[in-house]
Backbone as a chain_set.jsonl record, in Angstrom:
{"seq": "MKRAEFVKAVKLARQPDFKCGDFFNPVFSGCALDTKRRTVTLHEVATLLVEHCHTFGGQWLSEEQDKIEQLSKRFDLVG", "coords": {"N": [[0.748, -0.96, 0.125], [0.542, 2.206, -0.717], [1.595, 5.309, 0.626], [-0.399, 7.428, 0.026], [-2.88, 6.052, -0.042], [-2.866, 4.677, 2.231], [-3.864, 6.766, 4.101], [-6.015, 7.547, 2.788], [-7.386, 5.425, 3.752], [-7.191, 6.066, 6.592], [-8.855, 8.186, 6.602], [-11.277, 7.597, 5.925], [-11.942, 5.569, 8.052], [-11.918, 7.137, 10.264], [-14.406, 8.687, 9.77], [-17.429, 9.646, 11.253], [-19.744, 8.014, 10.353], [-18.81, 5.592, 9.627], [-18.991, 2.386, 9.031], [-17.917, -0.569, 10.269], [-16.203, -3.593, 9.072], [-15.877, -6.936, 9.531], [-14.128, -7.734, 12.486], [-12.369, -9.793, 13.02], [-10.931, -10.598, 10.693], [-9.5, -12.655, 8.695], [-7.47, -12.564, 7.025], [-5.739, -10.391, 8.082], [-4.449, -11.715, 10.074], [-1.689, -12.824, 11.959], [-0.083, -10.703, 10.751], [1.716, -9.249, 11.78], [3.682, -10.674, 12.368], [4.759, -11.951, 10.431], [6.048, -11.977, 6.93], [4.648, -11.917, 4.851], [2.681, -10.888, 1.725], [-0.187, -9.238, 1.745], [-3.408, -9.402, 0.18], [-6.034, -6.999, 0.183], [-8.86, -4.811, 0.684], [-9.852, -1.261, 0.881], [-11.679, -0.656, 2.646], [-11.32, -3.009, 4.353], [-8.856, -2.3, 5.621], [-9.393, -0.09, 6.788], [-11.277, -0.934, 8.642], [-9.654, -2.472, 10.336], [-7.905, -0.518, 11.226], [-9.692, 1.112, 12.935], [-10.311, -0.789, 14.961], [-7.912, -1.321, 16.085], [-7.116, 1.495, 16.615], [-9.03, 3.337, 17.517], [-10.595, 4.156, 20.426], [-12.531, 3.287, 23.195], [-13.488, 5.21, 24.854], [-13.616, 7.319, 22.722], [-11.013, 8.404, 21.92], [-8.214, 8.701, 19.512], [-5.675, 6.65, 18.818], [-2.524, 7.368, 18.099], [-0.035, 6.296, 17.99], [-0.593, 3.501, 17.549], [-1.887, 3.689, 14.935], [0.501, 4.581, 13.594], [2.142, 2.019, 13.808], [0.286, 0.171, 12.351], [0.426, 1.615, 10.014], [3.283, 1.024, 9.24], [3.023, -1.663, 8.6], [1.025, -1.718, 6.705], [2.814, -1.544, 4.395], [3.292, -3.855, 3.38], [0.969, -4.781, 2.228], [-1.395, -5.353, -0.42], [-3.586, -3.096, -2.36], [-6.862, -3.739, -3.431], [-9.605, -3.223, -5.412]], "CA": [[0.03, -0.076, 0.042], [1.291, 3.502, -1.026], [1.096, 6.063, 1.725], [-1.713, 7.892, -0.072], [-3.576, 5.027, -0.272], [-3.08, 4.61, 3.575], [-4.318, 8.082, 4.089], [-7.351, 7.303, 2.736], [-8.03, 4.358, 4.711], [-7.248, 6.48, 7.929], [-9.855, 9.212, 6.525], [-12.524, 6.546, 5.995], [-12.001, 5.166, 9.418], [-12.364, 8.322, 11.206], [-15.53, 9.099, 9.643], [-18.233, 9.002, 12.292], [-20.822, 7.232, 10.134], [-18.105, 4.528, 9.092], [-19.531, 0.994, 9.176], [-16.868, -1.462, 10.061], [-16.536, -4.619, 8.605], [-15.439, -8.031, 10.234], [-12.853, -7.457, 13.145], [-11.833, -11.1, 13.05], [-10.927, -10.983, 9.429], [-8.524, -13.848, 8.658], [-6.303, -11.661, 6.075], [-4.819, -9.957, 9.062], [-4.065, -12.867, 11.206], [-0.39, -12.942, 11.864], [0.661, -9.934, 9.876], [2.703, -8.34, 12.473], [4.713, -11.751, 12.846], [5.304, -12.756, 9.272], [6.486, -10.727, 5.991], [3.953, -12.252, 3.41], [2.059, -9.967, 1.34], [-1.524, -9.428, 1.615], [-4.278, -8.559, -0.842], [-6.723, -6.058, 0.871], [-9.457, -3.842, 0.268], [-9.636, -0.006, 1.479], [-12.588, -1.096, 3.722], [-10.657, -4.089, 5.416], [-7.856, -1.727, 6.161], [-10.009, 1.031, 7.566], [-11.66, -1.664, 9.808], [-8.186, -2.642, 11.021], [-7.504, 0.833, 12.028], [-10.724, 1.368, 14.003], [-10.161, -1.967, 15.542], [-6.722, -1.113, 16.927], [-6.666, 2.782, 17.042], [-10.341, 3.781, 18.194], [-10.826, 3.794, 22.15], [-14.1, 3.151, 23.569], [-13.606, 6.786, 25.154], [-13.554, 8.262, 21.674], [-9.72, 8.706, 21.504], [-7.613, 7.818, 18.333], [-4.333, 6.057, 19.173], [-1.751, 7.785, 16.878], [1.105, 5.318, 18.014], [-1.06, 2.3, 16.769], [-1.766, 4.24, 13.706], [1.822, 4.285, 13.022], [2.395, 0.652, 13.457], [-0.271, -0.38, 11.105], [0.974, 2.128, 8.418], [4.387, 0.317, 8.895], [2.46, -3.042, 8.209], [0.575, -1.632, 5.312], [3.744, -1.506, 3.135], [3.129, -5.146, 2.711], [-0.636, -4.932, 1.651], [-1.511, -4.895, -1.758], [-4.981, -2.801, -2.236], [-7.755, -4.172, -4.522], [-11.081, -2.639, -5.426]], "C": [[0.757, 1.228, -0.058], [0.824, 4.225, 0.346], [-0.17, 7.134, 1.266], [-2.983, 7.034, 0.038], [-4.131, 4.667, 1.495], [-3.852, 5.741, 4.151], [-5.741, 8.036, 4.073], [-8.143, 6.28, 3.513], [-8.202, 4.846, 6.239], [-8.644, 7.491, 7.903], [-11.021, 8.505, 6.64], [-12.809, 6.006, 7.187], [-12.403, 5.954, 10.248], [-13.513, 9.194, 10.761], [-16.567, 8.556, 10.551], [-19.281, 8.022, 11.874], [-20.349, 5.888, 9.172], [-18.815, 3.045, 9.873], [-18.484, -0.104, 9.147], [-17.34, -2.921, 9.601], [-16.165, -5.782, 9.756], [-14.102, -7.852, 11.052], [-11.979, -8.472, 13.218], [-11.541, -11.57, 11.584], [-9.359, -11.514, 9.34], [-7.088, -13.323, 7.713], [-5.468, -11.107, 6.911], [-4.157, -10.774, 9.946], [-2.388, -13.021, 10.935], [0.323, -11.963, 11.201], [1.372, -9.121, 10.354], [4.025, -9.376, 12.65], [5.311, -12.11, 11.506], [5.684, -11.458, 8.273], [5.843, -10.785, 4.872], [3.136, -10.994, 3.225], [0.681, -10.286, 1.497], [-2.457, -8.541, 0.751], [-5.37, -8.006, 0.254], [-7.699, -5.026, 0.482], [-9.229, -2.449, 1.278], [-10.626, -0.167, 2.783], [-11.981, -1.823, 4.819], [-9.538, -3.262, 6.178], [-8.374, -0.63, 7.013], [-10.816, 0.364, 9.045], [-10.543, -1.917, 10.931], [-8.081, -1.418, 11.772], [-8.6, 1.179, 13.009], [-10.522, 0.112, 15.212], [-9.197, -2.036, 16.606], [-6.536, 0.428, 17.129], [-7.503, 3.487, 17.707], [-10.607, 3.343, 19.519], [-12.182, 3.63, 22.356], [-14.358, 4.673, 24.352], [-13.769, 7.882, 23.952], [-12.11, 8.854, 21.101], [-9.171, 8.112, 20.211], [-6.248, 7.617, 18.989], [-3.323, 6.298, 18.026], [-0.666, 6.811, 16.82], [0.731, 3.849, 17.356], [-1.31, 2.561, 15.179], [-0.521, 3.678, 12.878], [2.303, 2.868, 12.753], [1.507, -0.005, 12.276], [0.132, 0.281, 9.665], [2.255, 1.4, 8.136], [4.029, -1.124, 8.194], [1.968, -2.883, 6.842], [1.338, -1.673, 4.301], [3.774, -2.867, 2.521], [1.711, -5.768, 2.372], [-0.692, -4.347, 0.309], [-3.12, -4.573, -2.038], [-5.584, -3.228, -3.662], [-9.005, -3.501, -4.456], [-10.887, -1.284, -5.359]], "O": [[1.746, 1.279, 0.674], [-0.116, 3.823, 1.032], [-0.862, 7.621, 2.159], [-4.075, 7.571, 0.22], [-5.276, 4.475, 1.903], [-4.719, 5.291, 4.9], [-6.517, 8.353, 4.974], [-9.334, 6.354, 3.816], [-9.007, 4.341, 7.02], [-9.381, 7.611, 8.881], [-11.81, 8.843, 7.522], [-14.006, 5.928, 7.464], [-13.265, 5.596, 11.05], [-13.654, 10.312, 11.257], [-16.715, 7.345, 10.719], [-19.759, 7.251, 12.707], [-21.034, 5.299, 8.336], [-19.033, 2.859, 11.07], [-18.163, -0.564, 8.051], [-18.486, -3.36, 9.697], [-16.195, -5.403, 10.926], [-13.038, -7.816, 10.433], [-10.805, -8.201, 13.469], [-11.825, -12.714, 11.228], [-8.343, -10.968, 9.771], [-5.937, -13.741, 7.831], [-4.284, -11.248, 6.603], [-3.201, -10.314, 10.571], [-1.929, -13.301, 9.828], [1.495, -12.273, 10.986], [1.801, -8.201, 9.657], [5.143, -8.991, 12.991], [6.441, -12.598, 11.53], [5.657, -10.277, 8.621], [6.117, -10.05, 3.923], [2.881, -10.193, 4.124], [0.302, -11.454, 1.41], [-2.363, -7.322, 0.609], [-5.508, -8.716, 1.25], [-7.158, -4.182, -0.231], [-8.543, -2.529, 2.297], [-10.239, 0.231, 3.882], [-12.037, -1.45, 5.991], [-9.323, -3.562, 7.352], [-7.696, -0.292, 7.983], [-10.931, 0.917, 10.139], [-10.603, -1.607, 12.121], [-8.194, -1.435, 12.998], [-8.161, 1.614, 14.074], [-10.659, 0.419, 16.396], [-9.374, -2.562, 17.705], [-5.65, 0.669, 17.949], [-7.053, 4.301, 18.513], [-10.843, 2.152, 19.722], [-12.945, 3.934, 21.44], [-15.491, 5.153, 24.353], [-14.004, 9.073, 24.16], [-12.017, 9.576, 20.11], [-9.652, 7.046, 19.825], [-5.791, 8.515, 19.696], [-3.274, 5.509, 17.082], [-0.301, 6.435, 15.706], [1.559, 3.159, 16.762], [-0.973, 1.749, 14.318], [-0.433, 2.828, 11.992], [2.79, 2.54, 11.671], [2.039, -0.64, 11.366], [0.164, -0.268, 8.564], [2.479, 1.097, 6.965], [4.75, -1.603, 7.318], [2.301, -3.631, 5.923], [0.806, -1.828, 3.202], [4.184, -3.07, 1.378], [1.431, -6.963, 2.279], [-0.242, -3.266, -0.069], [-3.928, -5.502, -1.988], [-5.008, -3.116, -4.743], [-9.443, -3.216, -3.341], [-11.853, -0.522, -5.351]]}, "num_chains": 1, "name": "protein.A"}
């Protein structure tokens, strides 16, 4: 994923009316532990961001976003 694509995913994830997909998406299983490439959609990445960055208190964890951005370099965006 390119940086511009990741920024689009962040903007999508931070929209108040964003509807998350499946939080237990097997596409991301183990993505922090291995180096294989993954084919993902923008919606899947936005859901991953909400899952890891949005807190119950309404805060956004920028440090988690930074970690996912590093992982996203191994994501191939489709759709």
